Structures are given as structure tokens and as C-alpha cells.
C-alpha positions as CSV (number, residue, x, y, z in Angstrom):
1,M,115.4,172.1,21.6
2,E,113.1,173.9,19.1
3,E,110.1,172.9,21.2
4,L,111.7,174.4,24.4
5,L,112.5,177.6,22.6
6,R,108.9,177.8,21.3
7,R,107.6,177.4,24.8
8,L,110.0,180.0,26.2
9,D,108.8,182.5,23.5
10,L,105.2,181.8,24.4
11,E,105.9,182.4,28.1
12,R,107.7,185.7,27.3
13,Q,104.7,186.9,25.2
14,A,102.3,186.1,28.0
15,G,103.9,188.4,30.5
16,P,104.0,187.9,34.2
17,P,101.2,186.0,35.9
18,G,98.7,187.8,38.0
19,A,99.6,185.9,41.2
20,K,102.9,184.5,42.4
21,V,102.9,180.8,41.5
22,C,105.5,178.3,42.6
23,N,106.0,175.6,40.0
24,G,108.3,173.6,42.3
25,T,111.7,172.2,41.4
26,F,113.2,169.4,39.5
27,L,115.4,168.3,42.4
28,S,113.2,167.9,45.4
29,R,109.6,167.1,46.2
30,N,109.6,169.5,49.1
31,Q,112.1,172.3,48.4
32,Y,109.3,174.6,47.3
33,I,107.0,174.0,50.3
34,S,108.4,177.0,52.2
35,D,107.5,179.2,49.2
36,I,103.9,178.0,49.3
37,Q,103.6,178.1,53.1
38,S,105.7,181.2,54.1
39,N,106.0,183.3,51.0
40,R,102.3,182.9,50.0
41,Y,103.0,181.5,46.5
42,L,100.2,179.6,44.9
43,D,100.8,175.9,44.4
44,A,100.9,175.3,40.6
45,R,100.0,171.6,41.2
46,L,96.5,172.8,42.1
47,G,96.0,174.7,38.8
48,E,94.5,173.7,35.6
49,R,97.9,172.9,34.0
50,S,98.3,170.0,36.5
51,A,96.7,166.6,36.5
52,M,97.3,166.1,40.3
53,T,94.4,166.0,42.7
54,A,94.6,167.5,46.2
55,E,94.9,163.9,47.6
56,E,97.8,163.1,45.3
57,I,99.6,166.3,46.3
58,K,99.1,165.4,49.9
59,D,100.6,161.9,49.3
60,W,103.5,163.2,47.2
61,T,104.4,165.8,49.9
62,A,104.2,163.2,52.7
63,A,106.5,160.8,50.7
64,G,109.0,163.7,50.3
65,D,108.9,164.3,54.0
66,M,109.6,160.6,54.7
67,E,112.5,160.7,52.2
68,Q,114.0,163.7,53.9
69,R,113.7,162.2,57.4
70,S,115.3,159.0,56.1
71,R,118.3,160.9,54.6
72,H,118.7,162.7,57.9
73,V,118.7,159.5,59.9
74,R,121.3,157.9,57.5
75,R,123.6,161.0,57.9
76,E,123.3,160.8,61.7
77,L,124.2,157.1,61.7
78,K,127.3,157.8,59.6
79,L,128.7,160.3,62.2
């Protein structure tokens, strides 16, 4: 808990970022995609704080799309 509070304090001291950056969510691989595509946020996964490559991001997003389609099909079959 102390570590999280320390990080929060550092973020508060740093002030707002120069550009709008979307850091994604903890719940969905793709929930933030609309922010990046439509609302012109920068994708934090491409920044220096991330270890993901552009190819890994592409694969991760595609896997999320497949998961979402799979859930939709399962819901349709239950109706």
C-alpha cells in the first residue's frame, strides 16, 4: 500500500502530461481502443514506459477482438 501511495504522490507532483495518453484498462484488452482511434489519445503501450513492441500490440489487440467475437457468438447461441 505504501508503494502505491508513493507512486500516486509522484504522479501528482509531475502534473498533467503534455498529451492525452490512454493507459488502457484492467478489465478489457480492447475497451480503450475507441479512445485511441476516435478521441485521439496516444497509446501508452507505444511509450518508453512499456516493453511492448508494435507487433505485440497488434497481436494483443487482435486476440482481444477474437475474444469479444467469441463472447458475442456464445451469447447469441444461448438466446
